[in-house]
C-alpha positions in Angstrom: 9.0 -201.0 31.8 9.9 -197.3 32.8 6.4 -196.3 33.0 5.5 -199.2 35.3 8.4 -198.4 37.5 7.4 -194.7 37.7 3.7 -195.6 38.5 4.8 -198.0 41.2 7.2 -195.4 42.7 4.4 -192.8 42.8 2.1 -195.3 44.3 4.6 -196.1 47.1 5.2 -192.4 47.7 1.5 -191.5 47.7 0.5 -194.4 50.0 3.5 -194.2 52.4 1.8 -191.7 54.9 -1.0 -194.2 55.3 1.5 -197.0 56.4 2.9 -195.1 59.2 1.2 -195.4 62.5 1.0 -192.6 65.1 3.9 -192.3 67.4 3.3 -192.1 71.1 5.6 -191.3 73.9 5.7 -192.6 77.4 6.0 -190.1 80.2 8.8 -191.4 82.3 8.9 -188.2 84.4 6.2 -187.8 86.9 4.0 -184.9 86.2 3.9 -182.6 89.3 1.1 -180.6 87.7 -1.2 -183.2 86.6 -1.8 -186.9 86.8 0.8 -188.0 89.4 -0.6 -186.1 92.4 -2.5 -187.4 95.3 -6.2 -186.3 95.8 -6.6 -183.2 98.1 -3.2 -181.7 97.6 -2.9 -178.3 96.2 -1.0 -177.4 93.0 2.4 -176.0 93.5 3.0 -172.4 92.8 4.7 -173.2 89.4 1.7 -175.2 88.2 -0.7 -172.5 89.1 1.3 -169.9 87.3 1.6 -172.2 84.2 -2.2 -172.9 84.2 -2.9 -169.1 84.4 -0.6 -168.3 81.5 -2.2 -171.0 79.1 -5.4 -169.2 78.6 -7.1 -169.5 75.4 -4.3 -168.9 72.9 -6.6 -169.1 69.9 -7.2 -172.7 70.0 -11.0 -172.4 69.8 -10.9 -169.7 67.2 -12.5 -171.2 63.9 -10.2 -168.9 61.8 -7.1 -170.4 63.5 -8.4 -173.8 63.0 -9.1 -173.3 59.3 -5.5 -171.7 58.9 -4.0 -174.7 60.5 -5.8 -177.1 58.4 -5.1 -175.2 55.2 -1.3 -175.0 56.1 -1.3 -178.8 56.9 -2.9 -179.6 53.4 -0.6 -177.3 51.5 2.5 -178.6 53.3 1.3 -182.2 52.4 1.1 -181.4 48.7 4.4 -179.6 48.8 6.1 -182.5 50.5 4.5 -184.9 47.9 5.9 -182.6 45.1 9.2 -182.5 46.5 9.5 -186.3 46.9 8.2 -186.8 43.3 10.9 -184.2 42.1 13.5 -186.3 44.0 12.2 -189.5 42.4 12.2 -188.1 38.8 15.6 -186.5 39.2 17.0 -189.7 40.6 15.5 -191.7 37.7 17.1 -189.2 35.3 20.3 -189.6 37.1 20.2 -193.4 36.8 19.1 -193.1 33.0 21.8 -190.5 32.2 24.0 -193.3 30.5 27.3 -191.6 31.4 26.3 -188.1 30.0 28.0 -185.7 32.3 25.6 -182.8 31.5 22.4 -185.0 32.1 23.9 -186.3 35.2 24.7 -182.8 36.5 21.2 -181.5 35.7 19.6 -184.5 37.5 21.8 -184.0 40.5 20.8 -180.4 40.6 17.2 -181.4 40.4 17.7 -183.7 43.5 19.5 -180.9 45.4 16.8 -178.3 44.6 14.1 -180.8 45.6 15.7 -181.5 48.9 16.1 -177.8 49.6 12.6 -177.2 48.6 11.4 -179.9 51.1 13.5 -178.3 53.9 12.3 -174.8 53.3 8.7 -176.1 53.2 9.2 -177.9 56.5 10.8 -175.0 58.2 8.0 -172.6 56.8 5.4 -174.9 58.2 7.1 -174.9 61.5 7.5 -171.1 61.6 3.9 -170.4 60.5 2.4 -173.0 63.0 4.5 -171.5 65.7 3.2 -168.0 65.0 -0.4 -169.3 64.8 -0.1 -171.0 68.1 0.9 -167.6 69.6 -2.2 -165.8 68.4 
């Protein structure tokens, strides 16, 4: 019974990214630099300055694309490993049967997995920020 529960839990965790759809946001503020302008009007100075600063910040560089893809894959697997760690530690917590030391060990496992997930997320944000600035 325990094996079936663990297998079903892992299947739910591994398949959950496929269930979520992409989020989209509505632009409630008119864009003065792009779509909301009338034909024949010139761009405001702010938009011209912003357009000139965008440049080619490495978005077409194949090395940057490979790095971004590798970081996304590594982060995905780290996230899966952290979630599996949380599940295993929580199952150990449930099955500790009142043993204080087993419960404390399982609680530490949950805490360490959550910390690992947070560190991995922050590392991905930091690395992608740096790569975008290349």
